[in-house]
C-alpha positions as a Python dict, from the first residue, in 0.01 Angstrom:
ca = {
    (1, 'M'): (0, 0, 0),
    (2, 'Y'): (271, 246, 101),
    (3, 'E'): (486, 139, -192),
    (4, 'S'): (198, 206, -431),
    (5, 'S'): (141, 550, -279),
    (6, 'H'): (507, 634, -319),
    (7, 'I'): (494, 539, -686),
    (8, 'Y'): (198, 768, -749),
    (9, 'I'): (358, 1056, -560),
    (10, 'F'): (686, 1006, -751),
    (11, 'T'): (497, 998, -1083),
    (12, 'F'): (306, 1315, -990),
    (13, 'L'): (628, 1499, -906),
    (14, 'I'): (794, 1396, -1234),
    (15, 'V'): (492, 1497, -1441),
    (16, 'S'): (464, 1832, -1261),
    (17, 'A'): (830, 1902, -1331),
    (18, 'L'): (797, 1808, -1698),
    (19, 'I'): (491, 2028, -1746),
    (20, 'T'): (675, 2319, -1583),
    (21, 'L'): (973, 2265, -1814),
    (22, 'C'): (742, 2256, -2114),
    (23, 'L'): (582, 2586, -2017),
    (24, 'V'): (912, 2765, -1970),
    (25, 'G'): (1057, 2607, -2286),
    (26, 'R'): (1364, 2451, -2124),
    (27, 'M'): (1323, 2096, -2241),
    (28, 'S'): (1298, 2039, -2614),
    (29, 'S'): (1154, 1689, -2594),
    (30, 'C'): (931, 1729, -2289),
    (31, 'C'): (621, 1676, -2501),
    (32, 'C'): (758, 1342, -2620),
    (33, 'L'): (851, 1239, -2265),
    (34, 'L'): (507, 1328, -2134),
    (35, 'I'): (336, 1125, -2401),
    (36, 'L'): (577, 834, -2341),
    (37, 'L'): (521, 847, -1965),
    (38, 'F'): (146, 839, -1988),
    (39, 'S'): (137, 582, -2264),
    (40, 'C'): (328, 352, -2028),
    (41, 'S'): (87, 410, -1739),
    (42, 'S'): (-126, 108, -1661),
    (43, 'A'): (-399, 339, -1538),
    (44, 'H'): (-452, 470, -1890),
    (45, 'N'): (-618, 154, -2014),
    (46, 'D'): (-869, 168, -1727),
    (47, 'F'): (-956, 533, -1783),
    (48, 'Y'): (-1219, 477, -2048),
    (49, 'T'): (-1408, 190, -1886),
    (50, 'S'): (-1686, 396, -1726),
    (51, 'I'): (-1922, 679, -1814),
    (52, 'G'): (-1777, 874, -1522),
    (53, 'H'): (-1432, 873, -1676),
    (54, 'M'): (-1572, 951, -2018),
    (55, 'T'): (-1748, 1253, -1862),
    (56, 'D'): (-1407, 1388, -1765),
    (57, 'L'): (-1306, 1364, -2130),
    (58, 'L'): (-1617, 1556, -2230),
    (59, 'F'): (-1532, 1843, -1996),
    (60, 'T'): (-1168, 1832, -2109),
    (61, 'E'): (-1287, 1882, -2466),
    (62, 'K'): (-1516, 2167, -2352),
    (63, 'D'): (-1218, 2342, -2189),
    (64, 'L'): (-1015, 2298, -2506),
    (65, 'V'): (-1295, 2448, -2717),
    (66, 'T'): (-1302, 2749, -2485),
    (67, 'S'): (-925, 2781, -2516),
    (68, 'L'): (-951, 2745, -2894),
    (69, 'K'): (-1208, 3025, -2912),
    (70, 'D'): (-980, 3249, -2704),
    (71, 'Y'): (-705, 3179, -2955),
    (72, 'I'): (-936, 3259, -3248),
    (73, 'R'): (-1038, 3589, -3084),
    (74, 'A'): (-671, 3677, -3029),
    (75, 'E'): (-591, 3603, -3394),
    (76, 'E'): (-892, 3806, -3512),
    (77, 'S'): (-785, 4100, -3294),
    (78, 'K'): (-433, 4077, -3432),
    (79, 'L'): (-560, 4068, -3792),
    (80, 'E'): (-794, 4359, -3725),
    (81, 'Q'): (-500, 4572, -3606),
    (82, 'I'): (-301, 4475, -3915),
    (83, 'K'): (-599, 4551, -4140),
    (84, 'K'): (-647, 4899, -3990),
    (85, 'W'): (-279, 4971, -4041),
    (86, 'A'): (-294, 4849, -4401),
    (87, 'D'): (-609, 5053, -4477),
    (88, 'K'): (-456, 5369, -4329),
    (89, 'L'): (-137, 5332, -4531),
    (90, 'D'): (-329, 5241, -4843),
    (91, 'V'): (-511, 5575, -4836),
    (92, 'L'): (-192, 5763, -4749),
    (93, 'S'): (25, 5603, -5018),
    (94, 'A'): (-247, 5647, -5283),
    (95, 'A'): (-252, 6020, -5220),
    (96, 'A'): (125, 6053, -5181),
    (97, 'T'): (217, 5872, -5501),
    (98, 'Q'): (0, 6103, -5713),
    (99, 'D'): (246, 6384, -5645),
    (100, 'P'): (548, 6228, -5469),
    (101, 'E'): (772, 6535, -5497),
    (102, 'G'): (505, 6770, -5367),
    (103, 'F'): (420, 6528, -5086),
    (104, 'L'): (782, 6487, -4976),
    (105, 'G'): (838, 6863, -5008),
    (106, 'H'): (650, 6898, -4682),
    (107, 'P'): (903, 6827, -4400),
    (108, 'V'): (645, 6661, -4175),
    (109, 'N'): (560, 6410, -4447),
    (110, 'A'): (929, 6337, -4502),
    (111, 'F'): (981, 6286, -4128),
    (112, 'K'): (680, 6057, -4091),
    (113, 'L'): (796, 5848, -4390),
    (114, 'M'): (1135, 5797, -4225),
    (115, 'K'): (966, 5713, -3895),
    (116, 'R'): (729, 5464, -4052),
    (117, 'L'): (999, 5278, -4239),
    (118, 'N'): (1249, 5285, -3952),
    (119, 'T'): (1016, 5216, -3658),
    (120, 'E'): (653, 5146, -3733),
    (121, 'W'): (707, 4882, -4001),
    (122, 'G'): (936, 4700, -3756),
    (123, 'E'): (660, 4709, -3495),
    (124, 'L'): (417, 4574, -3751),
    (125, 'E'): (660, 4295, -3837),
    (126, 'S'): (679, 4202, -3468),
    (127, 'L'): (300, 4196, -3449),
    (128, 'V'): (271, 3975, -3758),
    (129, 'L'): (532, 3736, -3620),
    (130, 'T'): (368, 3717, -3275),
    (131, 'D'): (243, 3363, -3220),
    (132, 'M'): (-100, 3388, -3059),
    (133, 'S'): (-127, 3010, -3028),
    (134, 'D'): (120, 2966, -2739),
    (135, 'V'): (-144, 2954, -2464),
    (136, 'F'): (-369, 2720, -2659),
    (137, 'I'): (-81, 2488, -2754),
    (138, 'S'): (42, 2476, -2392),
    (139, 'N'): (-309, 2391, -2273),
    (140, 'L'): (-347, 2127, -2543),
    (141, 'T'): (-9, 1973, -2454),
    (142, 'I'): (-111, 1939, -2090),
    (143, 'Q'): (-459, 1805, -2165),
    (144, 'R'): (-337, 1563, -2430),
    (145, 'Q'): (-208, 1328, -2163),
    (146, 'H'): (-573, 1236, -2099),
    (147, 'F'): (-660, 1182, -2465),
    (148, 'P'): (-756, 838, -2595),
    (149, 'N'): (-503, 661, -2813),
    (150, 'D'): (-543, 444, -3124),
    (151, 'D'): (-621, 138, -2912),
    (152, 'D'): (-900, 326, -2733),
    (153, 'Q'): (-1051, 435, -3064),
    (154, 'T'): (-1031, 80, -3196),
    (155, 'G'): (-1196, -45, -2876),
    (156, 'A'): (-1482, 202, -2918),
    (157, 'A'): (-1530, 87, -3278),
    (158, 'K'): (-1542, -277, -3169),
    (159, 'A'): (-1796, -183, -2903),
    (160, 'L'): (-2031, -52, -3172),
    (161, 'M'): (-1988, -378, -3362),
    (162, 'R'): (-2071, -579, -3047),
    (163, 'L'): (-2390, -376, -3000),
    (164, 'L'): (-2481, -434, -3363),
    (165, 'D'): (-2445, -813, -3327),
    (166, 'T'): (-2586, -859, -2975),
    (167, 'Y'): (-2902, -656, -3027),
    (168, 'K'): (-2948, -750, -3394),
    (169, 'L'): (-2928, -391, -3512),
    (170, 'D'): (-2843, -279, -3861),
    (171, 'T'): (-2574, -29, -3953),
    (172, 'N'): (-2831, 230, -4059),
    (173, 'T'): (-2988, 229, -3711),
    (174, 'I'): (-2653, 301, -3551),
    (175, 'S'): (-2551, 548, -3822),
    (176, 'T'): (-2868, 757, -3777),
    (177, 'G'): (-2843, 737, -3398),
    (178, 'Q'): (-3198, 603, -3364),
    (179, 'L'): (-3116, 337, -3106),
    (180, 'P'): (-3399, 149, -2933),
    (181, 'G'): (-3468, 301, -2592),
    (182, 'S'): (-3278, 622, -2665),
    (183, 'S'): (-3455, 928, -2525),
    (184, 'L'): (-3218, 1187, -2670),
    (185, 'A'): (-3380, 1469, -2864),
    (186, 'A'): (-3313, 1468, -3235),
    (187, 'S'): (-3100, 1782, -3198),
    (188, 'H'): (-2866, 1599, -2956),
    (189, 'R'): (-2855, 1270, -3142),
    (190, 'S'): (-2518, 1191, -3295),
    (191, 'V'): (-2501, 1046, -3645),
    (192, 'L'): (-2222, 872, -3832),
    (193, 'T'): (-2088, 1036, -4146),
    (194, 'V'): (-1957, 857, -4453),
    (195, 'D'): (-1607, 902, -4311),
    (196, 'D'): (-1714, 752, -3976),
    (197, 'C'): (-1865, 442, -4141),
    (198, 'Y'): (-1558, 407, -4362),
    (199, 'D'): (-1329, 426, -4057),
    (200, 'L'): (-1534, 161, -3876),
    (201, 'G'): (-1499, -61, -4181),
    (202, 'K'): (-1124, -6, -4182),
    (203, 'V'): (-1100, -105, -3815),
    (204, 'A'): (-1276, -432, -3894),
    (205, 'Y'): (-1054, -478, -4200),
    (206, 'S'): (-737, -435, -3993),
    (207, 'E'): (-863, -719, -3771),
    (208, 'A'): (-933, -939, -4076),
    (209, 'D'): (-1302, -915, -3978),
    (210, 'Y'): (-1438, -909, -4331),
    (211, 'Y'): (-1800, -957, -4221),
    (212, 'H'): (-1813, -624, -4039),
    (213, 'T'): (-1591, -463, -4302),
    (214, 'E'): (-1861, -541, -4556),
    (215, 'L'): (-2144, -410, -4336),
    (216, 'W'): (-1984, -74, -4267),
    (217, 'M'): (-1850, -22, -4618),
    (218, 'V'): (-2197, -92, -4760),
    (219, 'Q'): (-2337, 168, -4520),
    (220, 'A'): (-2071, 420, -4623),
    (221, 'L'): (-2147, 355, -4991),
    (222, 'K'): (-2520, 390, -4927),
    (223, 'Q'): (-2475, 730, -4762),
    (224, 'L'): (-2246, 841, -5043),
    (225, 'D'): (-2504, 732, -5303),
    (226, 'Q'): (-2770, 930, -5115),
    (227, 'G'): (-2574, 1247, -5174),
    (228, 'E'): (-2374, 1287, -4855),
    (229, 'K'): (-2045, 1463, -4924),
    (230, 'S'): (-1701, 1356, -4805),
    (231, 'G'): (-1375, 1537, -4848),
    (232, 'T'): (-1158, 1229, -4799),
    (233, 'V'): (-1354, 920, -4907),
    (234, 'D'): (-1490, 836, -5250),
    (235, 'A'): (-1670, 539, -5405),
    (236, 'V'): (-1343, 396, -5533),
    (237, 'N'): (-1195, 363, -5182),
    (238, 'I'): (-1512, 201, -5049),
    (239, 'L'): (-1563, -37, -5342),
    (240, 'D'): (-1201, -147, -5318),
    (241, 'Y'): (-1250, -258, -4957),
    (242, 'L'): (-1593, -401, -5035),
    (243, 'S'): (-1482, -617, -5326),
    (244, 'Y'): (-1196, -762, -5129),
    (245, 'S'): (-1386, -825, -4804),
    (246, 'V'): (-1670, -996, -4991),
    (247, 'Y'): (-1416, -1201, -5186),
    (248, 'Q'): (-1254, -1313, -4859),
    (249, 'Q'): (-1593, -1440, -4740),
    (250, 'G'): (-1618, -1662, -5047),
    (251, 'E'): (-1893, -1467, -5226),
    (252, 'L'): (-1718, -1452, -5559),
    (253, 'E'): (-2015, -1331, -5768),
    (254, 'R'): (-2084, -1035, -5537),
    (255, 'A'): (-1712, -958, -5528),
    (256, 'L'): (-1713, -955, -5906),
    (257, 'D'): (-2015, -720, -5909),
    (258, 'F'): (-1838, -475, -5679),
    (259, 'T'): (-1524, -499, -5889),
    (260, 'K'): (-1722, -427, -6206),
    (261, 'R'): (-1877, -124, -6040),
    (262, 'L'): (-1531, -15, -5938),
    (263, 'L'): (-1413, -42, -6297),
    (264, 'D'): (-1723, 145, -6418),
    (265, 'Q'): (-1624, 457, -6228),
    (266, 'P'): (-1550, 763, -6448),
    (267, 'D'): (-1214, 779, -6620),
    (268, 'D'): (-1097, 1031, -6363),
    (269, 'Y'): (-1182, 808, -6067),
    (270, 'L'): (-816, 829, -5979),
    (271, 'P'): (-742, 1198, -6042),
    (272, 'E'): (-402, 1138, -5885),
    (273, 'R'): (-301, 942, -6195),
    (274, 'K'): (-364, 1239, -6422),
    (275, 'K'): (-193, 1474, -6179),
    (276, 'Y'): (105, 1239, -6158),
    (277, 'E'): (139, 1224, -6536),
    (278, 'Q'): (98, 1602, -6572),
    (279, 'L'): (371, 1668, -6318),
    (280, 'C'): (600, 1421, -6492),
    (281, 'R'): (557, 1626, -6810),
    (282, 'G'): (633, 1947, -6621),
    (283, 'E'): (270, 2061, -6626),
    (284, 'G'): (38, 2156, -6341),
    (285, 'L'): (301, 2286, -6100),
    (286, 'R'): (138, 2475, -5813),
    (287, 'M'): (388, 2741, -5717),
    (288, 'T'): (271, 3100, -5745),
    (289, 'P'): (529, 3369, -5826),
    (290, 'R'): (487, 3510, -5475),
    (291, 'R'): (564, 3176, -5313),
    (292, 'Q'): (846, 3122, -5560),
    (293, 'S'): (1004, 3450, -5451),
    (294, 'R'): (1035, 3317, -5097),
    (295, 'L'): (1255, 3025, -5200),
    (296, 'F'): (1626, 3086, -5160),
    (297, 'C'): (1969, 2934, -5207),
    (298, 'R'): (2217, 2959, -4921),
    (299, 'Y'): (2538, 2825, -4776),
    (300, 'Y'): (2435, 2593, -4494),
    (301, 'D'): (2647, 2489, -4196),
    (302, 'N'): (2376, 2315, -3985),
    (303, 'H'): (2402, 2557, -3693),
    (304, 'R'): (2779, 2591, -3718),
    (305, 'H'): (2856, 2221, -3734),
    (306, 'P'): (3235, 2180, -3699),
    (307, 'K'): (3265, 2009, -4038),
    (308, 'Y'): (3078, 2282, -4224),
    (309, 'V'): (3176, 2609, -4057),
    (310, 'I'): (3464, 2665, -4300),
    (311, 'A'): (3315, 2481, -4598),
    (312, 'P'): (2935, 2501, -4575),
    (313, 'V'): (2721, 2304, -4818),
    (314, 'K'): (2505, 2461, -5088),
    (315, 'Q'): (2137, 2432, -4994),
    (316, 'E'): (1848, 2524, -5224),
    (317, 'D'): (1477, 2547, -5137),
    (318, 'E'): (1279, 2329, -5378),
    (319, 'W'): (938, 2365, -5212),
    (320, 'D'): (794, 2541, -4910),
    (321, 'R'): (496, 2335, -4787),
    (322, 'P'): (611, 2067, -4719),
    (323, 'R'): (966, 2196, -4703),
    (324, 'I'): (1185, 2015, -4954),
    (325, 'V'): (1549, 2117, -4983),
    (326, 'R'): (1822, 2016, -5225),
    (327, 'Y'): (2192, 1992, -5138),
    (328, 'H'): (2431, 2050, -5428),
    (329, 'D'): (2768, 1878, -5485),
    (330, 'I'): (2704, 1662, -5182),
    (331, 'V'): (2895, 1355, -5304),
    (332, 'S'): (3184, 1319, -5546),
    (333, 'D'): (3181, 1129, -5876),
    (334, 'K'): (3427, 883, -5726),
    (335, 'E'): (3198, 811, -5431),
    (336, 'M'): (2895, 764, -5656),
    (337, 'E'): (3081, 525, -5884),
    (338, 'K'): (3189, 318, -5584),
    (339, 'V'): (2829, 295, -5460),
    (340, 'K'): (2714, 181, -5806),
    (341, 'E'): (2997, -70, -5822),
    (342, 'L'): (2898, -218, -5486),
    (343, 'A'): (2527, -231, -5577),
    (344, 'K'): (2540, -367, -5934),
    (345, 'P'): (2606, -734, -5846),
    (346, 'R'): (2305, -738, -5614),
    (347, 'L'): (2048, -542, -5809),
    (348, 'R'): (1712, -718, -5799),
    (349, 'R'): (1360, -626, -5911),
    (350, 'A'): (1218, -408, -5632),
    (351, 'T'): (997, -586, -5376),
    (352, 'I'): (798, -459, -5084),
    (353, 'S'): (601, -606, -4793),
    (354, 'N'): (261, -479, -4679),
    (355, 'P'): (282, -356, -4319),
    (356, 'V'): (-95, -377, -4252),
    (357, 'T'): (-157, -588, -3943),
    (358, 'G'): (-264, -944, -3991),
    (359, 'V'): (-396, -890, -4343),
    (360, 'L'): (-204, -1049, -4626),
    (361, 'E'): (-311, -957, -4978),
    (362, 'T'): (-202, -1047, -5328),
    (363, 'A'): (-64, -769, -5543),
    (364, 'H'): (-271, -840, -5853),
    (365, 'Y'): (-600, -812, -5666),
    (366, 'R'): (-554, -462, -5525),
    (367, 'I'): (-674, -203, -5772),
    (368, 'S'): (-670, 134, -5595),
    (369, 'K'): (-399, 358, -5456),
    (370, 'R'): (-335, 101, -5183),
    (371, 'R'): (-213, -154, -5439),
    (372, 'A'): (132, -146, -5279),
    (373, 'T'): (77, -494, -5132),
    (374, 'V'): (293, -774, -5264),
    (375, 'H'): (321, -1020, -4978),
    (376, 'D'): (213, -1366, -5099),
    (377, 'P'): (-29, -1517, -4839),
    (378, 'Q'): (37, -1869, -4964),
    (379, 'T'): (414, -1874, -4941),
    (380, 'G'): (479, -1586, -4703),
    (381, 'K'): (747, -1463, -4942),
    (382, 'L'): (786, -1126, -5111),
    (383, 'T'): (667, -1104, -5468),
    (384, 'T'): (734, -845, -5737),
    (385, 'A'): (591, -498, -5676),
    (386, 'H'): (428, -422, -6010),
    (387, 'Y'): (382, -56, -5930),
    (388, 'R'): (759, -17, -5895),
    (389, 'V'): (966, -74, -6206),
    (390, 'S'): (1330, -61, -6101),
    (391, 'K'): (1611, -271, -5963),
    (392, 'S'): (1749, -207, -5617),
    (393, 'A'): (2009, -324, -5367),
    (394, 'W'): (2085, -250, -5001),
    (395, 'L'): (2425, -142, -4873),
    (396, 'G'): (2527, -148, -4506),
    (397, 'A'): (2773, 99, -4355),
    (398, 'F'): (3011, -185, -4268),
    (399, 'E'): (3051, -292, -4631),
    (400, 'H'): (3275, -10, -4746),
    (401, 'P'): (3418, 315, -4603),
    (402, 'V'): (3240, 514, -4875),
    (403, 'V'): (2898, 396, -4757),
    (404, 'D'): (2990, 475, -4396),
    (405, 'K'): (3115, 819, -4503),
    (406, 'I'): (2791, 897, -4688),
    (407, 'N'): (2585, 790, -4387),
    (408, 'Q'): (2791, 1014, -4159),
    (409, 'R'): (2753, 1304, -4402),
    (410, 'I'): (2375, 1261, -4397),
    (411, 'E'): (2380, 1273, -4016),
    (412, 'D'): (2603, 1581, -4006),
    (413, 'I'): (2392, 1776, -4255),
    (414, 'T'): (2044, 1680, -4132),
    (415, 'G'): (2133, 1671, -3764),
    (416, 'L'): (1944, 1341, -3732),
    (417, 'D'): (2077, 1017, -3588),
    (418, 'V'): (2131, 762, -3867),
    (419, 'T'): (2229, 470, -3644),
    (420, 'T'): (1863, 362, -3644),
    (421, 'A'): (1811, 441, -4013),
    (422, 'E'): (1769, 173, -4276),
    (423, 'D'): (2063, 71, -4491),
    (424, 'L'): (2135, 276, -4800),
    (425, 'Q'): (1902, 158, -5075),
    (426, 'V'): (2044, 193, -5426),
    (427, 'A'): (1797, 185, -5716),
    (428, 'N'): (1845, 185, -6091),
    (429, 'Y'): (1565, 290, -6327),
    (430, 'G'): (1601, 220, -6696),
    (431, 'V'): (1380, 351, -6976),
    (432, 'G'): (1020, 345, -6847),
    (433, 'G'): (1140, 282, -6492),
    (434, 'Q'): (908, 438, -6235),
    (435, 'Y'): (768, 423, -5880),
    (436, 'E'): (400, 514, -5853),
    (437, 'P'): (260, 751, -5582),
    (438, 'H'): (323, 630, -5228),
    (439, 'F'): (408, 740, -4875),
    (440, 'D'): (743, 664, -4715),
    (441, 'F'): (594, 658, -4364),
    (442, 'G'): (361, 405, -4205),
    (443, 'R'): (6, 537, -4166),
    (444, 'K'): (-244, 489, -3883),
    (445, 'D'): (-418, 206, -4066),
    (446, 'E'): (-80, 28, -4078),
    (447, 'P'): (-15, -16, -3703),
    (448, 'D'): (263, -269, -3751),
    (449, 'A'): (457, -76, -4015),
    (450, 'F'): (830, -116, -3948),
    (451, 'E'): (753, -298, -3620),
    (452, 'E'): (1013, -563, -3692),
    (453, 'L'): (1278, -292, -3715),
    (454, 'G'): (1195, -160, -3369),
    (455, 'T'): (1302, 192, -3466),
    (456, 'G'): (968, 367, -3506),
    (457, 'N'): (825, 531, -3814),
    (458, 'R'): (1022, 689, -4099),
    (459, 'I'): (1069, 1046, -3984),
    (460, 'A'): (1257, 1171, -4291),
    (461, 'T'): (1377, 1079, -4640),
    (462, 'W'): (1714, 1152, -4800),
    (463, 'L'): (1718, 1096, -5177),
    (464, 'L'): (2053, 1115, -5356),
    (465, 'Y'): (2065, 1147, -5737),
    (466, 'M'): (2367, 960, -5873),
    (467, 'S'): (2313, 1033, -6242),
    (468, 'D'): (2169, 1293, -6472),
    (469, 'V'): (1866, 1189, -6675),
    (470, 'Q'): (1829, 1308, -7033),
    (471, 'A'): (1449, 1320, -7017),
    (472, 'G'): (1187, 1228, -6758),
    (473, 'G'): (1259, 1066, -6425),
    (474, 'A'): (1144, 1352, -6197),
    (475, 'T'): (1042, 1299, -5837),
    (476, 'V'): (691, 1448, -5807),
    (477, 'F'): (475, 1520, -5503),
    (478, 'T'): (121, 1462, -5624),
    (479, 'D'): (-65, 1619, -5332),
    (480, 'V'): (103, 1960, -5355),
    (481, 'G'): (200, 1970, -5722),
    (482, 'A'): (577, 1979, -5679),
    (483, 'A'): (838, 1832, -5913),
    (484, 'V'): (1208, 1780, -5839),
    (485, 'W'): (1432, 1695, -6134),
    (486, 'P'): (1733, 1463, -6112),
    (487, 'K'): (2075, 1627, -6101),
    (488, 'K'): (2384, 1419, -6047),
    (489, 'G'): (2561, 1473, -5715),
    (490, 'T'): (2263, 1644, -5547),
    (491, 'A'): (2037, 1516, -5272),
    (492, 'V'): (1685, 1620, -5171),
    (493, 'F'): (1562, 1594, -4814),
    (494, 'W'): (1219, 1621, -4650),
    (495, 'Y'): (1043, 1524, -4328),
    (496, 'N'): (770, 1260, -4357),
    (497, 'L'): (634, 1331, -4009),
    (498, 'Y'): (530, 1651, -3836),
    (499, 'P'): (712, 1734, -3510),
    (500, 'S'): (407, 1586, -3333),
    (501, 'G'): (482, 1246, -3488),
    (502, 'E'): (176, 1260, -3715),
    (503, 'G'): (229, 1171, -4079),
    (504, 'D'): (256, 1455, -4329),
    (505, 'Y'): (27, 1339, -4610),
    (506, 'R'): (154, 1617, -4835),
    (507, 'T'): (471, 1410, -4884),
    (508, 'R'): (299, 1154, -5108),
    (509, 'H'): (539, 1123, -5399),
    (510, 'A'): (637, 919, -5701),
    (511, 'A'): (925, 858, -5940),
    (512, 'C'): (828, 946, -6297),
    (513, 'P'): (914, 705, -6580),
    (514, 'V'): (1254, 759, -6737),
    (515, 'L'): (1192, 877, -7093),
    (516, 'V'): (1551, 886, -7217),
    (517, 'G'): (1856, 775, -7025),
    (518, 'N'): (1944, 585, -6710),
    (519, 'K'): (1856, 693, -6355),
    (520, 'W'): (2057, 599, -6045),
    (521, 'V'): (1939, 705, -5700),
    (522, 'S'): (2004, 603, -5341),
    (523, 'N'): (1763, 647, -5050),
    (524, 'K'): (1824, 679, -4679),
    (525, 'W'): (1511, 638, -4468),
    (526, 'I'): (1569, 786, -4123),
    (527, 'H'): (1356, 657, -3834),
    (528, 'E'): (1213, 815, -3519),
    (529, 'R'): (1424, 625, -3265),
    (530, 'G'): (1719, 835, -3157),
    (531, 'Q'): (1576, 1169, -3270),
    (532, 'E'): (1410, 1263, -2938),
    (533, 'F'): (1670, 1529, -2859),
    (534, 'R'): (1761, 1615, -3219),
    (535, 'R'): (1425, 1736, -3347),
    (536, 'R'): (1199, 1933, -3118),
    (537, 'C'): (873, 1754, -3039),
    (538, 'S'): (567, 1976, -3086),
    (539, 'L'): (196, 1959, -3155),
    (540, 'Q'): (238, 2215, -3431),
    (541, 'E'): (276, 2122, -3797),
    (542, 'T'): (603, 2307, -3852),
    (543, 'D'): (948, 2299, -3697),
}
């Protein structure tokens, strides 16, 4: 009894200290440590087992909404001040520029112009740069320790499925909130959206529960057919899950019907395909001149890293959101030739394993954007990834000093620990060689992604171009409309995860087919483990 009390007191003291450090900004990874501490607490799993505990969550959310509204009011007040300043200057400059010499001939006008440019514009800059979200983010960081996790959400989804089975309900009854015995007024009754039904179906799918996958995907499709709008789910996504889940239950004719309906979708049912091909041709780039003007080239020493203080590297901004940078002349011709020499004897057709938990699928059956699955359920072996047309090999740091040197250079430039990164992957794309749109990181519906590595998710990607390409072969980011063209000896780098650890879905990318020439690249996928004190943990979406 006393020992248990001591443990709780000790835990309380540690948490209090960590929260204090977070608020004063003296511990860069306190957010990560808080989340880790509470995720390890055995009490967490018991927190959501009663209505009383769930009530606490309800009031926590209410407090957060209040805090969010305070933040919105602060931002609106800030913007109102900026707008008044802009309107005042707009009128003044309009009048002044009609007769600039006459205007500046008045000494008071000349003085006020100097004052504005020297002082007032600086004050405005400070106002614009003021972050009004600090209080809200601090509150959210503290409250987040009580938030449910993925397991809790999955448990809640399974609970709905148990109610459906036990009380012989149908999905429409649950979706509309019209449960037997419910006395809630219609205005307070919660309903499930298309996205909600789709997510419930995905939970069942991740458990290889194809019966409930079918039920909830049918409900999602029904609501979509009735005109309900969704910003993230379309008929293609739903029909893909439906056809496969019905097929797994042995209903081949119905699976075929769903597949036919999937194939009957309009030609643009995968708009990403058109976008991908446009970007590969150099069309459809989404960078306005104003945004383009904010991209710069610079000499970069990674915060005065000893190796780069005297000889900094050349860094170029390729894109702003997400931030993609290119490093020029980062490896020598001799080093690149050695890497190719080491890789050539081992080049094999690229293969990949599906990280989705407990669900093994054949590559030829998947039709949609998730067709990245090539793990054979019969043999358990990797099969050819048809969406990737290239040959690749893996090189460990121990195999040659050049590989070790490149790994160390990546660590020095990015500031990230590469000891937990994957080996250097070398790929060779010939004419027509490509890699269709994909994410480098494991998503929430892939809970076991990279589990066998034990190093967490892929936090960042380093892509080194080891050859020029005469035509084609760009790396394109289909979500944001960015295209990066191969240039020998350069490397591009981007983060796959936000500082919060959430995946950045803007990083979906692809390798365009090589039109003329031969493309050599090498990838370094850097993982979360070891980065706790190298990249600041934050709930915000930017570093």
